[in-house]
C-alpha positions in Angstrom: 0.2 -0.5 0.1 1.0 3.5 -0.9 1.4 6.5 2.2 -1.6 8.0 0.7 -4.2 4.8 1.4 -6.6 6.3 -1.6 -4.5 8.6 -4.0 -4.1 5.6 -7.0 -7.8 4.7 -6.4 -9.0 8.6 -6.3 -7.7 9.1 -9.8 -8.8 5.7 -11.4 -12.0 6.0 -10.8 -12.4 10.2 -11.3 -10.7 9.4 -14.6 -13.4 7.2 -15.6 -16.1 8.9 -14.3 -14.9 12.3 -16.0 -14.5 10.4 -19.3 -18.1 8.9 -19.3 -20.8 11.2 -18.6 -23.6 8.3 -18.5 -21.5 5.8 -17.0 -23.5 2.1 -17.6 -24.2 0.0 -14.6 -24.9 -3.6 -14.5 -26.8 -4.7 -11.3 -25.9 -8.5 -10.9 -28.4 -9.5 -8.1 -30.4 -7.1 -9.1 -34.0 -8.5 -7.3 -32.1 -8.9 -4.0 -31.8 -6.7 -0.9 -28.6 -5.0 -2.1 -29.5 -5.2 -5.8 -33.2 -3.4 -5.3 -31.5 -0.7 -2.5 -29.0 0.0 -5.9 -32.1 0.8 -8.3 -33.7 2.9 -5.5 -30.0 5.2 -5.6 -30.2 4.9 -9.4 -33.5 6.1 -9.4 -32.3 9.4 -8.1 -29.0 9.2 -10.4 -29.8 10.5 -14.0 -26.2 10.4 -14.9 -25.7 6.5 -14.8 -27.5 4.4 -17.1 -28.9 1.1 -15.9 -27.4 -1.2 -18.2 -28.0 -4.7 -17.1 -29.9 -6.8 -14.2 -29.8 -9.9 -13.5 -31.7 -12.5 -10.8 -31.7 -15.7 -9.8 -35.4 -16.3 -9.4 -37.2 -14.2 -8.9 -38.8 -13.7 -12.4 -41.5 -11.1 -11.5 -39.4 -8.5 -9.9 -37.0 -8.6 -12.5 -39.6 -8.0 -15.4 -41.2 -4.8 -13.2 -37.2 -3.8 -13.0 -36.7 -4.6 -17.0 -40.4 -2.7 -17.4 -39.0 0.4 -15.5 -35.3 0.6 -16.3 -35.0 -0.5 -20.0 -31.8 -1.7 -19.6 -29.8 -3.1 -22.5 -29.8 -6.7 -21.4 -30.5 -8.8 -18.9 -29.9 -12.7 -17.0 -32.3 -15.2 -15.1 -31.0 -18.9 -14.5 -34.2 -20.8 -15.7 -34.1 -20.8 -19.6 -38.1 -20.5 -19.7 -37.9 -17.5 -17.9 -35.1 -16.3 -20.1 -37.0 -17.1 -23.4 -40.2 -15.0 -21.9 -38.4 -12.1 -21.2 -36.9 -11.9 -24.4 -40.0 -12.4 -26.3 -41.8 -9.6 -24.1 -38.8 -6.6 -24.2 -37.1 -7.9 -27.1 -34.0 -7.6 -25.6 -30.7 -10.0 -25.0 -30.5 -12.4 -22.3 -27.8 -13.7 -21.0 -27.1 -17.0 -19.7 -24.3 -16.8 -17.5 -23.1 -13.4 -14.9 -19.7 -13.5 -16.5 -21.0 -12.4 -20.1 -22.6 -9.8 -18.4 -19.9 -8.7 -16.2 -17.6 -8.6 -19.2 -20.1 -6.9 -21.7 -17.9 -3.8 -23.8 -20.7 -1.6 -23.0 -20.3 -1.5 -19.3 -18.4 1.0 -17.1 -19.7 -0.3 -13.7 -20.5 -3.8 -12.7 -22.5 -3.9 -9.1 -21.9 -7.2 -7.5 -24.6 -7.8 -4.8 -24.9 -11.7 -5.4 -25.1 -13.8 -2.2 -22.3 -16.3 -1.6 -19.2 -17.4 -3.3 -21.0 -17.7 -6.7 -20.3 -14.1 -6.6 -16.3 -14.7 -7.1 -16.0 -15.8 -10.8 -17.9 -12.7 -12.4 -16.2 -9.8 -10.1 -12.8 -11.7 -11.9 -14.0 -11.6 -15.2 -15.1 -8.1 -14.6 -11.8 -6.9 -12.9 -9.7 -8.5 -15.5 -12.1 -7.0 -18.4 -10.8 -3.6 -17.1 -14.8 -2.7 -15.3 -14.5 -0.8 -12.0 -17.0 -3.1 -9.6 -18.6 -1.9 -6.4 -18.5 -5.1 -4.4 -21.2 -6.0 -2.1 -20.1 -9.9 -2.1 -17.9 -10.4 0.3 -17.4 -14.0 -0.1 -15.9 -13.6 -3.2 -12.9 -11.9 -1.3 -13.2 -14.6 1.9 -12.7 -17.1 -1.0 -10.2 -15.6 -3.5 -9.1 -12.0 -2.0 -5.4 -12.7 -3.1 -6.6 -12.8 -6.5 -9.4 -9.9 -6.4 -6.9 -7.9 -4.7 -4.6 -7.8 -8.3 -7.3 -5.4 -9.1 -7.5 -3.2 -6.3 -7.6 0.3 -8.1 -11.1 -0.8 -9.6 -12.5 -2.1 -6.8 -15.1 -0.1 -4.1 -16.4 -1.9 -1.2 -20.5 -1.7 -0.6 -20.6 -3.6 2.7 -21.2 -0.3 5.1 -18.1 -1.0 7.6 -15.5 -1.4 4.3 -17.1 1.8 3.1 -16.8 3.5 6.4 -13.3 2.2 6.6 -12.8 3.6 3.1 -13.7 6.7 4.1 -11.4 6.6 7.2 -8.5 5.6 5.1 -9.1 8.1 2.5 -5.9 10.5 1.9 -4.2 9.2 5.5 -1.1 8.3 5.7 -1.8 4.4 6.4 1.4 4.2 8.6 -0.6 6.5 11.4 -3.5 3.8 11.7 -2.7 1.4 14.5 -5.6 -1.1 14.0 -9.4 -1.2 12.8 -12.6 -1.8 14.4 -15.1 -3.2 13.2 -18.5 -2.7 14.9 -21.3 -5.4 15.0 -25.4 -5.0 16.3 -24.8 -8.2 18.0 -27.8 -9.6 16.1 -31.4 -10.8 17.6 -29.2 -12.7 20.1 -27.1 -10.2 21.7 -28.9 -10.2 24.7 -31.1 -13.6 24.4 -30.0 -15.3 28.0 -31.5 -18.7 27.1 -30.3 -21.6 25.2 -29.8 -20.6 21.6 -30.2 -24.5 20.7 -34.3 -24.7 19.9 -34.1 -21.2 18.2 -36.2 -20.8 15.4 -35.7 -19.5 11.7 -37.9 -16.6 12.6 -36.1 -15.8 15.5 -33.0 -15.6 13.4 -34.1 -13.5 10.8 -35.4 -10.8 13.1 -32.4 -8.5 12.9 -33.2 -5.5 15.2 -31.2 -3.1 12.7 -30.7 -4.0 9.1 -32.9 -5.3 6.6 -31.2 -8.3 5.2 -31.6 -11.2 2.9 -32.3 -14.6 4.9 -28.5 -16.0 4.3 -26.8 -12.6 5.7 -29.7 -12.5 8.6 -28.6 -15.6 9.7 -24.9 -15.3 9.7 -25.5 -11.8 11.6 -27.0 -14.2 14.1 -24.4 -16.2 14.5 -21.8 -13.5 13.6 -20.6 -15.6 10.9 -21.1 -12.4 8.9 -18.7 -10.4 10.7 -16.1 -13.0 10.9 -16.3 -12.7 6.6 -15.9 -9.1 7.4 -12.8 -9.4 9.1 -11.5 -11.7 6.4 -12.6 -8.8 3.4 -11.0 -6.1 5.6 -7.5 -8.1 5.7 -8.0 -8.0 1.8 -9.3 -4.4 1.4 -6.7 -3.1 4.0 -4.0 -5.2 3.7 -3.9 -5.2 7.6 -2.9 -8.6 9.8 -5.5 -10.4 11.9 -4.1 -8.9 15.2 -4.7 -5.4 14.0 -8.1 -6.4 13.1 -10.8 -6.1 16.1 -15.1 -6.3 16.4 -16.9 -4.3 19.1 -20.9 -5.0 19.7 -22.4 -1.4 19.0 -26.6 -2.3 19.4 -27.1 1.0 18.0 -25.2 0.4 14.9 -24.7 4.3 14.4 -20.8 3.7 14.1 -20.1 1.5 11.5 -16.5 1.6 11.3 -13.4 3.1 13.5 -9.8 3.5 13.1 -7.0 3.8 16.2 -4.2 5.8 15.2 -0.8 5.4 16.6 -1.0 8.4 19.5 -4.4 6.0 20.9 -7.0 8.5 19.5 -10.2 6.9 17.7 -11.8 7.9 14.2 -15.0 6.8 14.1 -17.6 6.5 10.9 -21.0 7.2 12.1 -24.5 7.4 9.7 -27.8 5.9 9.6 -28.4 2.1 9.2 -29.1 2.5 5.3 -27.7 0.4 2.8 -28.5 3.4 0.4 -25.4 5.4 1.4 -22.6 3.2 1.1 -24.3 2.1 -2.3 -24.2 5.6 -3.3 -20.7 6.4 -2.1 -19.7 3.3 -4.5 -21.0 4.2 -7.3 -20.0 8.0 -7.1 -16.6 7.8 -5.7 -14.7 10.1 -5.1 -17.5 12.6 -5.1 -20.3 12.7 -2.7 -23.7 13.9 -3.3 -27.4 14.4 -1.4 -28.4 11.1 -0.2 -32.1 9.3 -0.2 -31.0 8.5 3.2 -32.0 10.3 6.5 -29.1 12.3 8.0 -28.0 11.1 11.3 -29.4 13.5 13.7 -26.9 12.6 17.5 -29.6 14.3 19.5 -32.3 12.0 18.3 -30.0 8.9 18.3 -29.3 9.8 22.1 -26.7 7.2 23.7 -24.2 5.0 21.6 -23.4 1.9 23.8 -20.0 -0.8 22.7 -19.9 -4.1 24.3 -17.5 -7.2 24.3 -17.7 -10.1 22.1 -19.4 -13.4 23.8 -16.9 -15.2 22.1 -17.9 -18.4 23.8 -21.9 -17.7 22.7 -20.8 -17.4 19.1 -18.2 -19.5 17.7 -18.3 -18.6 14.2 -16.6 -15.1 14.7 -13.8 -17.2 16.0 -13.8 -19.8 13.3 -13.7 -16.8 10.7 -10.6 -15.3 12.3 -8.8 -18.7 12.6 -9.6 -19.8 9.0 -8.1 -16.2 7.6 -4.9 -16.5 9.7 -4.0 -19.8 8.4 -5.1 -18.8 5.1 -4.7 -21.7 2.1 -7.7 -23.7 1.5 -9.2 -22.9 4.9 -11.3 -19.5 4.2 -12.6 -21.1 1.1 -14.1 -24.3 3.0 -15.3 -21.6 5.4 -17.2 -20.0 3.6 -18.8 -22.7 1.7 -19.6 -25.0 4.7 -21.4 -22.0 6.1 -23.3 -21.9 3.2 -24.4 -25.2 3.1 -25.0 -25.0 7.0 -27.5 -22.1 7.0 -29.5 -23.5 3.9 -29.9 -26.5 5.9 -30.9 -24.2 9.0 -33.6 -22.1 6.8 -34.9 -25.4 5.6 -35.4 -26.6 9.2 -32.9 -29.6 8.8 -30.2 -28.5 11.2 -30.2 -26.2 14.8 -28.7 -23.1 14.9 -26.1 -24.1 16.9 -25.1 -26.9 14.9 -24.1 -24.3 12.2 -20.7 -23.5 13.8 -20.1 -27.3 14.6 -20.4 -28.1 10.9 -18.3 -25.5 9.7 -15.7 -26.3 12.6 -15.6 -29.8 11.3 -15.1 -29.3 7.7 -12.6 -26.5 7.8 -10.6 -29.0 10.0 -10.3 -30.9 6.9 -8.8 -28.5 4.5 -5.4 -27.3 4.2 -3.5 -23.6 5.0 -0.8 -21.7 3.7 -0.8 -22.3 0.2 -2.7 -19.8 -2.3 -5.1 -21.4 -4.3 -6.1 -20.8 -8.1 -9.1 -19.8 -9.6 -9.8 -23.2 -10.2 -8.8 -25.0 -7.1 -11.0 -22.6 -5.1 -13.7 -24.0 -7.3 -12.7 -27.7 -6.7 -12.1 -26.8 -2.8 -15.3 -24.9 -2.9 -17.1 -28.0 -4.0 -15.5 -30.4 -1.9 -16.3 -28.3 1.4 -20.0 -28.4 0.2 -20.0 -32.4 -0.3 -18.5 -32.5 2.9 -20.8 -30.3 4.7 -23.6 -32.7 3.0 -22.2 -35.7 4.3 -21.9 -34.4 7.4 -24.9 -33.4 8.0 -26.7 -36.3 6.9 -24.7 -38.2 9.0 -25.9 -35.9 12.3 -29.6 -37.0 11.1 
């Protein structure tokens, strides 16, 4: 990293945005939580063109989005639904996300996909010279060493990392002693009963953020924060020993940095993902936001708590996998995705999620830096081992 952390990226982003008066934006995962909020921001920013939209299975919402934004092309997984969209709107419908992410007319790709499926299209977009606004933390967890070869083209959307981006911008990196990520604590922060029999409904009830199912469960286990620790390691080139997590129930302070002299710089704002989304789209410029401005008087007091490590073992698992490196972060992410899916389907207890993840990660190696092909193979093998373990548990 250079002394002025963001200088190269500011110049790179400025040059592209000034060279294109109407940047063409492709949104991968436009029907999900981040995707729909991205489109809400774009409604208010006429200087951007919605160039491409993709969905996994939410055909009706994608159809409405195409009717409103009139993109140049779209993508949906189901062939019959793709055919119906072609017939109705007379536009090309891609069969794969990589083709969308590398389309010659695209300037900026918003990756709002869930899970490891975001890695390949993100890498292909970066290799094609696109700017990428990344809301898919699993991409960096599994392939951070590959993605960060294109650091000048990348900007994070996650609220914690967007906050850190602000805090690092223009600052001498050597002055920063450590990074502090905040966690709301999720729905079970103050829950004193056994977590063995909590329901899916309880685990999905996040107290602050409106998110999709998988990330809501990750927030309940604190695995989401663990994945964000690994993400911060790659984005800001900090060792894990210099990345801390504190619980902050109000979700107003999104991240902090501690300087060498012991002082803290905090980034604060309302719990509204449209703020970091817009910042990623317009960086390095800042515009009026659709989100409500933070009123500290109305917000009242801010509180901070230590992580309850024994109650939420997933966070420690993520630290350990990140520090070990190699195959382990890939296996961590894949096993967690499988375990969370099983919990959402009522096939696994909440407390068994970290148990499955831990058992699977232990069977993989650390140290090496796998290629993309190796990452995909490790991901698939970890999923197979996770399913086999859960089947054995019954």
